[in-house]
C-alpha positions in Angstrom: 38.0 36.1 19.3 35.2 36.5 16.8 32.1 34.5 16.9 31.2 32.6 13.7 28.8 35.3 12.4 31.1 38.2 13.2 34.1 36.4 11.8 32.3 35.8 8.5 31.3 39.4 8.4 34.9 40.5 9.0 36.0 38.3 6.1 33.3 39.9 3.9 34.5 43.3 4.9 38.1 42.4 3.9 36.8 41.1 0.5 34.7 44.3 0.1 37.8 46.5 0.7 40.2 44.4 -1.4 37.8 44.4 -4.4 37.0 48.1 -4.0 40.6 49.0 -4.2 42.0 46.1 -6.2 39.6 46.6 -9.2 41.4 49.8 -10.3 39.9 51.7 -7.3 36.4 51.2 -8.7 36.5 53.8 -11.4 33.4 52.7 -13.3 30.1 51.0 -12.5 31.2 47.6 -13.8 34.3 47.5 -11.5 32.2 48.4 -8.4 29.5 45.8 -9.1 31.1 43.1 -6.9 32.1 45.4 -4.1 28.6 46.8 -3.9 27.1 43.3 -3.8 29.5 42.4 -1.0 28.7 45.5 0.9 24.9 44.9 0.7 25.4 41.3 1.7 27.5 42.5 4.6 24.9 45.0 5.8 22.1 42.5 5.6 24.1 39.9 7.5 24.8 42.6 10.2 21.1 43.5 10.5 20.1 39.9 10.7 22.8 39.0 13.2 22.1 42.1 15.4 18.4 41.7 15.2 18.6 38.1 16.6 21.0 39.2 19.3 18.9 40.3 22.3 21.8 41.8 24.3 23.0 43.9 21.3 23.7 47.5 22.4 24.9 50.5 20.5 24.8 54.3 20.9 24.0 57.2 18.6 26.8 59.8 18.3 27.1 63.2 16.8 29.2 61.7 14.0 26.4 59.2 13.2 24.0 62.1 13.0 26.2 64.2 10.7 26.7 61.4 8.3 23.0 60.6 8.2 22.2 64.3 7.6 24.6 64.4 4.7 23.0 61.3 3.1 19.6 62.9 3.4 20.8 66.2 1.9 22.5 64.3 -1.0 19.4 62.3 -1.6 17.3 65.5 -1.8 19.9 67.1 -4.2 19.8 63.9 -6.3 16.0 64.2 -6.7 16.4 67.9 -7.8 19.4 67.4 -10.0 19.2 68.3 -13.7 21.9 65.7 -14.5 20.3 62.5 -13.2 22.9 60.0 -14.4 25.9 61.9 -12.9 24.0 62.6 -9.7 23.0 58.9 -9.4 26.6 57.8 -9.6 27.6 60.3 -7.0 24.7 59.3 -4.7 25.7 55.6 -5.0 29.2 56.5 -3.8 27.8 58.4 -0.8 25.4 55.7 0.1 28.2 53.0 -0.1 30.4 55.1 2.2 27.6 55.7 4.7 26.8 51.9 4.8 30.5 51.0 5.2 30.7 53.5 8.1 27.6 52.3 9.9 28.4 48.6 9.6 31.9 49.3 10.9 30.7 51.6 13.7 27.8 49.4 14.9 28.4 45.9 13.6 32.1 45.6 14.7 32.5 46.8 18.2 35.1 44.2 19.2 38.8 45.0 19.6 39.5 41.8 17.7 37.9 43.3 14.6 40.1 46.4 14.8 43.2 44.1 15.1 41.9 42.1 12.1 41.3 45.2 10.1 44.8 46.5 10.8 46.4 43.2 9.9 44.4 43.0 6.7 45.4 46.6 5.8 49.1 45.8 6.5 49.1 42.8 4.2 47.1 44.4 1.4 49.0 47.7 1.6 52.3 45.8 1.5 51.1 44.1 -1.7 50.0 47.5 -3.2 53.3 49.1 -2.3 55.4 46.2 -3.6 53.4 46.2 -6.9 53.9 50.0 -7.2 57.7 49.6 -6.6 57.8 46.9 -9.3 56.0 49.2 -11.8 58.3 52.0 -11.0 61.6 50.1 -11.6 60.3 48.0 -14.5 58.4 50.9 -16.1 55.5 48.6 -16.6 52.1 50.2 -17.4 50.1 47.0 -16.8 47.8 46.3 -13.9 47.2 42.6 -14.4 45.5 42.6 -17.8 44.6 46.3 -17.8 47.0 48.9 -19.3 47.4 52.3 -17.7 47.6 55.5 -19.8 51.1 56.0 -21.1 51.4 59.4 -19.2 51.9 57.4 -15.9 54.9 55.5 -17.2 57.7 55.2 -14.7 55.4 55.9 -11.7 54.0 53.3 -9.3 50.2 53.1 -9.1 49.6 49.6 -7.7 46.1 48.5 -8.7 45.0 52.1 -9.2 45.0 53.8 -12.6 46.5 57.0 -11.3 49.6 57.0 -9.0 48.2 59.9 -7.0 45.4 57.6 -5.8 47.8 54.9 -4.7 49.5 57.6 -2.7 46.2 58.5 -1.1 45.6 54.8 -0.1 49.1 54.4 1.3 48.9 57.6 3.3 45.8 56.3 5.1 47.3 52.9 5.8 50.6 54.4 6.8 48.9 56.6 9.5 47.3 53.5 11.2 50.4 51.3 10.9 52.9 54.0 12.0 50.7 54.8 15.1 50.6 51.2 16.0 54.3 50.8 15.7 55.0 53.9 17.7 52.5 53.6 20.5 52.0 50.0 21.3 54.9 48.6 23.3 53.9 44.9 23.6 51.9 43.2 20.9 51.5 40.0 22.9 52.4 38.4 26.3 55.3 36.5 24.6 58.3 38.8 24.4 59.6 36.9 21.3 56.3 37.1 19.5 56.0 40.7 20.4 59.4 41.6 18.9 58.5 39.7 15.7 55.2 41.5 15.3 56.9 44.9 16.1 59.6 44.3 13.5 57.1 43.3 10.9 55.0 46.3 11.6 58.0 48.6 11.2 59.0 46.8 8.0 55.5 47.3 6.5 55.6 51.0 7.4 58.9 51.5 5.6 57.7 49.5 2.6 54.6 51.8 2.5 56.8 54.8 2.7 58.9 53.5 -0.3 55.7 52.7 -2.2 54.5 56.3 -1.5 57.7 57.7 -2.9 57.7 55.8 -6.1 54.2 57.2 -7.0 56.0 60.5 -7.6 53.0 62.2 -6.1 54.3 65.5 -4.6 51.0 66.1 -2.9 51.3 62.6 -1.4 54.8 63.3 -0.1 53.7 66.5 1.5 50.5 64.9 3.0 52.4 62.0 4.5 55.0 64.4 6.0 52.3 66.4 7.6 50.6 63.3 8.8 53.8 62.1 10.4 54.3 65.5 12.1 50.8 65.1 13.5 51.7 61.7 14.8 54.8 63.1 16.6 52.7 65.9 18.3 49.6 63.8 19.3 49.7 62.7 23.0 52.0 65.3 24.4 55.7 65.7 24.5 56.6 64.2 27.9 57.4 60.6 29.0 58.7 57.5 27.3 55.8 57.2 24.9 56.5 60.6 23.5 60.1 59.7 22.9 59.0 56.5 21.2 56.8 58.4 18.8 59.4 61.0 18.1 62.0 58.4 17.5 59.8 56.5 15.1 58.9 59.6 13.2 62.5 60.6 13.0 63.4 57.1 11.5 60.6 57.5 9.0 61.9 61.0 8.0 65.5 59.9 7.7 64.5 56.9 5.5 62.3 59.1 3.3 65.0 61.7 2.8 67.6 59.0 2.1 65.3 57.3 -0.5 64.4 60.5 -2.2 68.0 61.5 -2.6 69.4 58.0 -3.1 67.1 56.8 -5.8 68.0 58.7 -9.0 64.6 58.8 -10.7 62.9 60.2 -7.5 65.7 62.7 -7.0 65.5 63.9 -10.6 61.7 64.2 -10.4 62.0 66.3 -7.3 64.7 68.6 -8.7 62.7 69.0 -11.9 59.7 70.1 -9.9 61.7 73.0 -8.3 63.3 76.1 -9.6 66.4 77.4 -7.8 66.9 81.1 -7.7 70.7 81.0 -8.1 72.4 83.7 -6.0 69.2 84.7 -4.4 68.8 81.2 -2.9 65.1 81.1 -3.4 63.3 77.9 -4.3 60.0 77.8 -6.1 57.8 75.3 -7.9 58.8 74.8 -11.5 55.1 74.9 -12.5 53.3 77.6 -10.4 49.9 76.3 -11.7 50.6 72.8 -10.2 49.7 71.1 -13.4 46.8 73.5 -14.2 45.2 73.0 -10.8 45.3 76.7 -9.8 43.5 77.6 -13.0 40.8 75.0 -12.3 40.5 76.3 -8.8 40.0 79.9 -10.0 37.2 78.8 -12.4 35.6 76.7 -9.7 35.5 79.7 -7.3 33.7 81.7 -10.0 31.3 78.8 -10.4 30.6 78.6 -6.7 30.1 82.4 -6.5 27.3 82.0 -9.1 25.7 79.0 -7.3 26.6 79.5 -3.6 23.9 78.0 -1.5 22.9 74.6 -3.1 25.6 74.2 -5.7 25.0 73.0 -9.3 24.1 69.4 -8.3 25.7 66.1 -7.6 28.4 65.1 -10.1 27.8 68.2 -12.2 31.1 70.0 -11.9 32.8 68.6 -15.0 30.0 69.8 -17.2 29.1 73.1 -15.7 32.7 74.0 -15.3 33.2 74.2 -19.1 31.6 77.7 -19.0 34.3 78.8 -16.5 37.3 76.9 -17.9 40.6 78.5 -18.7 41.6 77.8 -22.3 45.1 76.9 -21.2 43.7 73.7 -19.6 44.1 71.3 -22.5 42.2 68.3 -21.0 38.6 67.7 -20.1 38.9 67.3 -16.3 36.3 65.2 -14.5 37.1 66.7 -11.1 38.5 69.9 -9.7 41.7 68.3 -8.2 40.5 69.8 -5.0 37.8 67.8 -3.1 36.8 70.8 -1.0 36.0 73.0 -4.0 34.4 70.1 -5.8 32.2 69.4 -2.8 31.1 73.1 -2.5 30.5 73.4 -6.3 28.3 70.3 -6.4 26.6 70.6 -3.0 26.8 74.3 -2.2 27.7 75.9 1.1 25.0 73.8 2.8 26.7 70.6 1.8 30.2 71.9 2.7 28.9 73.0 6.2 27.4 69.5 6.8 30.7 67.8 5.8 32.6 70.2 8.1 30.4 69.1 10.9 31.1 65.4 10.1 34.8 66.0 10.1 34.8 68.0 13.3 32.7 65.3 15.0 35.1 62.6 13.9 38.2 64.4 15.3 36.4 65.1 18.5 35.4 61.5 18.8 38.9 60.2 17.9 40.5 62.6 20.3 38.2 61.4 23.1 39.1 57.8 22.4 42.8 58.6 22.3 42.5 60.2 25.7 40.1 57.8 27.5 40.6 54.4 26.0 42.0 51.8 28.4 43.8 49.8 25.8 47.0 51.1 24.2 45.9 49.4 20.9 42.7 51.4 20.9 44.5 54.6 21.7 46.9 53.9 18.8 44.1 53.1 16.4 42.4 56.4 17.3 45.6 58.4 16.8 46.4 56.5 13.6 42.9 57.3 12.3 43.4 61.0 13.0 46.8 60.8 11.3 45.3 59.0 8.3 42.5 61.5 8.0 44.8 64.5 8.2 47.0 63.0 5.5 44.2 62.4 3.1 42.5 65.8 3.8 45.8 67.5 3.0 46.1 65.5 -0.2 42.5 66.3 -1.1 43.5 69.9 -1.5 45.5 68.9 -4.6 43.7 65.8 -5.9 40.3 64.0 -5.9 41.1 60.9 -3.8 37.7 61.0 -2.0 35.9 60.7 -5.4 37.7 57.4 -5.9 35.5 54.6 -4.7 38.2 52.5 -3.1 39.8 55.3 -1.1 36.4 56.8 -0.1 35.1 53.6 1.4 38.3 52.9 3.2 38.2 56.3 4.9 34.5 55.5 5.8 35.6 52.2 7.4 38.3 53.9 9.4 35.8 56.4 10.7 33.4 53.6 11.6 36.1 51.5 13.3 37.2 54.5 15.4 33.6 55.4 16.3 33.0 51.8 17.5 35.6 52.1 20.3 33.6 52.2 23.5 34.5 55.1 25.8 32.3 57.1 28.1 31.2 60.3 26.4 28.4 62.8 26.8 28.1 62.9 23.0 26.9 59.3 22.9 23.2 58.3 23.4 22.2 54.7 23.9 19.6 53.4 21.4 16.7 51.3 22.7 15.3 48.2 21.1 12.7 50.0 19.0 15.2 52.6 17.9 17.6 49.9 16.7 14.8 48.1 14.8 13.8 51.4 13.1 17.5 51.8 12.2 17.6 48.3 10.8 14.5 49.0 8.6 16.2 52.1 7.3 19.4 50.2 6.5 17.4 47.5 4.6 15.5 50.3 2.7 18.8 52.0 1.8 20.2 48.7 0.5 17.1 48.1 -1.6 17.3 51.7 -3.0 21.0 51.2 -3.8 20.2 48.0 -5.7 17.4 49.8 -7.6 19.8 52.5 -8.7 22.8 50.2 -9.3 21.3 47.3 -11.3 20.3 49.4 -14.4 23.5 51.5 -14.1 25.8 48.5 -14.4 23.7 46.6 -16.9 23.5 49.6 -19.3 27.3 50.3 -18.8 28.1 46.7 -19.8 25.8 46.6 -22.8 27.2 49.9 -24.0 30.7 48.4 -23.8 29.5 45.6 -26.1 28.2 48.2 -28.5 31.5 50.0 -28.4 33.3 46.8 -29.3 30.9 46.2 -32.2 31.4 49.7 -33.4 35.1 49.4 -33.3 34.8 46.3 -35.5 32.6 48.3 -38.0 29.6 46.2 -37.1 27.3 49.2 -37.1 23.9 47.4 -37.1 25.0 45.3 -34.2 26.3 48.3 -32.4 23.0 50.2 -32.8 21.2 47.1 -31.4 23.4 47.1 -28.2 23.2 50.9 -27.8 19.4 50.8 -28.2 19.1 48.0 -25.6 21.4 49.9 -23.2 19.2 53.0 -23.5 16.1 50.9 -22.8 17.7 49.4 -19.7 18.8 52.9 -18.4 17.0 55.7 -20.1 19.0 58.3 -18.1 22.3 57.1 -19.5 23.2 59.5 -22.4 26.3 57.6 -23.8 24.5 55.0 -25.9 22.2 57.6 -27.3 25.3 59.7 -28.3 26.8 56.6 -29.9 23.7 55.9 -32.0 23.6 59.5 -33.1 27.3 59.4 -34.1 26.7 56.3 -36.2 23.8 57.8 -38.1 25.5 61.1 -38.6 28.6 59.4 -40.0 26.5 57.3 -42.3 24.7 60.4 -43.5 28.0 62.1 -44.3 28.9 59.3 -46.7 25.6 59.6 -48.6 26.9 62.2 -51.1 25.3 63.5 -54.4 21.8 64.6 -55.3 20.6 61.0 -55.7 21.4 60.3 -52.0 19.7 63.4 -50.6 16.6 61.7 -49.2 18.6 58.9 -47.6 21.1 61.4 -46.2 18.3 63.4 -44.6 16.6 60.4 -43.1 19.9 59.2 -41.5 20.6 62.8 -40.3 17.1 63.0 -38.8 17.7 59.8 -36.8 21.0 61.2 -35.6 19.3 64.4 -34.4 16.5 62.5 -32.6 19.2 60.5 -30.8 21.2 63.5 -29.9 18.1 65.3 -28.6 17.4 62.4 -26.3 20.9 62.6 -24.9 20.8 66.4 -24.5 17.5 66.0 -22.6 19.6 64.0 -20.0 22.6 66.4 -20.1 22.2 69.8 -21.8 25.9 70.6 -21.3 27.2 68.1 -23.9 29.0 70.6 -26.1 30.4 67.9 -28.5 26.9 66.5 -28.9 25.6 70.0 -29.7 28.3 70.3 -32.4 27.4 66.9 -33.9 23.7 67.8 -33.8 24.5 71.0 -35.7 26.4 69.1 -38.3 23.5 66.6 -38.7 21.0 69.5 -39.0 23.2 71.0 -41.7 23.1 67.7 -43.6 19.3 67.9 -43.5 19.5 71.4 -45.0 18.2 73.1 -41.8 20.8 75.8 -41.6 19.1 78.0 -39.0 18.6 75.1 -36.6 22.2 74.0 -37.3 23.6 77.4 -36.4 21.6 77.6 -33.2 23.0 74.2 -32.1 26.6 75.3 -32.9 26.1 78.6 -31.0 24.7 76.7 -28.1 27.8 74.5 -28.0 30.0 77.6 -27.8 27.7 79.0 -25.0 28.2 75.8 -23.0 32.0 75.6 -23.7 33.2 79.1 -24.7 36.9 78.2 -24.9 36.5 75.0 -27.0 38.8 75.4 -30.0 37.0 72.6 -31.8 33.6 74.3 -31.4 34.9 77.6 -32.9 36.6 75.6 -35.7 33.3 73.9 -36.6 31.5 77.2 -36.5 34.1 78.8 -38.8 33.6 75.9 -41.3 29.8 76.6 -41.2 30.2 80.3 -41.9 32.8 79.7 -44.6 30.6 77.2 -46.5 28.0 80.0 -46.6 30.3 82.7 -47.8 30.3 84.7 -44.6 34.1 85.3 -44.6 34.1 87.8 -41.8 32.4 85.6 -39.2 34.3 82.6 -40.4 37.7 84.4 -40.0 36.6 85.5 -36.5 35.7 81.9 -35.5 39.0 80.6 -36.9 41.0 83.2 -35.0 39.3 82.2 -31.8 40.0 78.5 -32.5 43.7 79.6 -33.0 43.7 81.3 -29.7 42.1 78.5 -27.7 44.0 75.6 -29.4 47.4 75.0 -27.7 48.1 71.4 -28.7 51.0 70.9 -31.1 48.8 69.0 -33.5 50.1 69.5 -37.0 47.0 67.8 -38.6 44.6 70.1 -36.8 46.7 73.1 -37.7 46.9 72.0 -41.3 43.1 71.7 -41.5 42.7 75.0 -39.6 45.0 77.0 -42.0 43.6 75.3 -45.1 40.2 76.6 -44.1 41.6 80.1 -43.6 43.5 80.0 -46.9 40.1 79.7 -48.7 39.1 83.0 -47.1 42.3 85.0 -47.6 44.7 83.3 -50.0 48.3 84.4 -49.9 49.2 86.3 -53.1 51.6 84.4 -55.4 55.1 86.0 -55.9 55.3 88.2 -59.0 59.0 87.4 -59.5 
């Protein structure tokens, strides 16, 4: 069993994972504040405990080296990034994943820890699946006191915002649990206790399967199916163990098909996703673009082609992509919905190659463990880790699960726990006392650097939230105070600067008439100064460039205003709103030809069925070419 120190660390790891996943998957800096503090505490406790233990021994593997190399490369790209704030958030995710990996790989080498981790995941995943099932049947959009976007109504998401991310979490847990159920014959010396544990394990696996189905994530379904097929094939096709695996996978498949066809909302969703070719018998996807994904992939490939070696920088895709965006994509996507393309776009081919080395090293290590481990539990864990990884890697072709904090750190912990299983291998190299102490010093330095990056990030995010609340309550002076304080705490955070600019710009608009000209210009000048500071942090903010142009126009600086509007269109060429604002600018100056051209482009790029926008759009065009009245 655990010693006191290791047991406390195991509990801290469970708290770290449960808060990382339970707080909406960690989708903003405030929600990851507690998980990061727990992770740093866990790492420091490991270093202290391991430093005091004279007989501590661990080895250096190719997987360790690949992960360390990726962290170094990401740190270099952070220092050279033009978008510091976005790069900082991406780097914090990478650092947290690497710390979670190393503390699992080197701090938890006991088989008891892997059993503890598996039991924790069984209980926590059972809760997530049950919560998702309740959301599905009750059509509730609430996650405790948070409310999900209405677009996810009727889908289970557990404590994640997006159902696809719950699917990714359940896939990883299902791989580990299904492998345990299929490959470990006796869970204890007592036959009765062994049967009880086995039945409970199978029950959890089936509940996770149902939870996965109610997410209505088609990529999740496909990924889990491929993962289960991998489980059936791992370990050969001969002997009783192969029959047990095949039988378990067959049961999972039959239950999945039965639930998909037997539960009407799931069946209807599946049928709605497909188009049947009638007499030809062909079946195809109802939406060939897969929700606009293929259009995003095409644009991202063009982006990669223009920035092949080093990419555009950490976390930069959502901004740089606007230049390559297909106008039929109505939203402002933050990620590519393809982790491979997103990785290559941000990090370049160098980053993609390093990550390919990491994944290859993991599968080689896990396969070695599955072959050489003396314990059936260890072999099952290694096989389950491969199944989990295959599932999430397949899903990552269609979504961005590995950009979600909770899922990313869980995969890192699975990698680490697999690497910690001790088997003889030529790819492992024992580390001496001095080497371990140098590694401890690096870990402490990384934790200190993480805190240095993290504290201003979360503080500024929180204070900006207070400013947003004040602005919503029309307390503009108070809002400006909070936003100014936030920008002082974190000068690299553009959002509070944008909010200050918006307040001053809106106030300037209301100063109408000749008597208000000076006051209007002063407020507009303040808006421009704030916008300029935000654009210095992120020059791809097309909406900010538009607002800056409007503020410059209020100051009477027409040439500068036009340059700002044209720059906004250069950043986001298919933005209907940008062309609409430009058309207004030209119309106000009597340049009907350019105004009409801008309005026509706005018409082309605007696909929303928004009557109010269309009314404004056509009213502007009516001023250019009014329809002749009837002569009857």
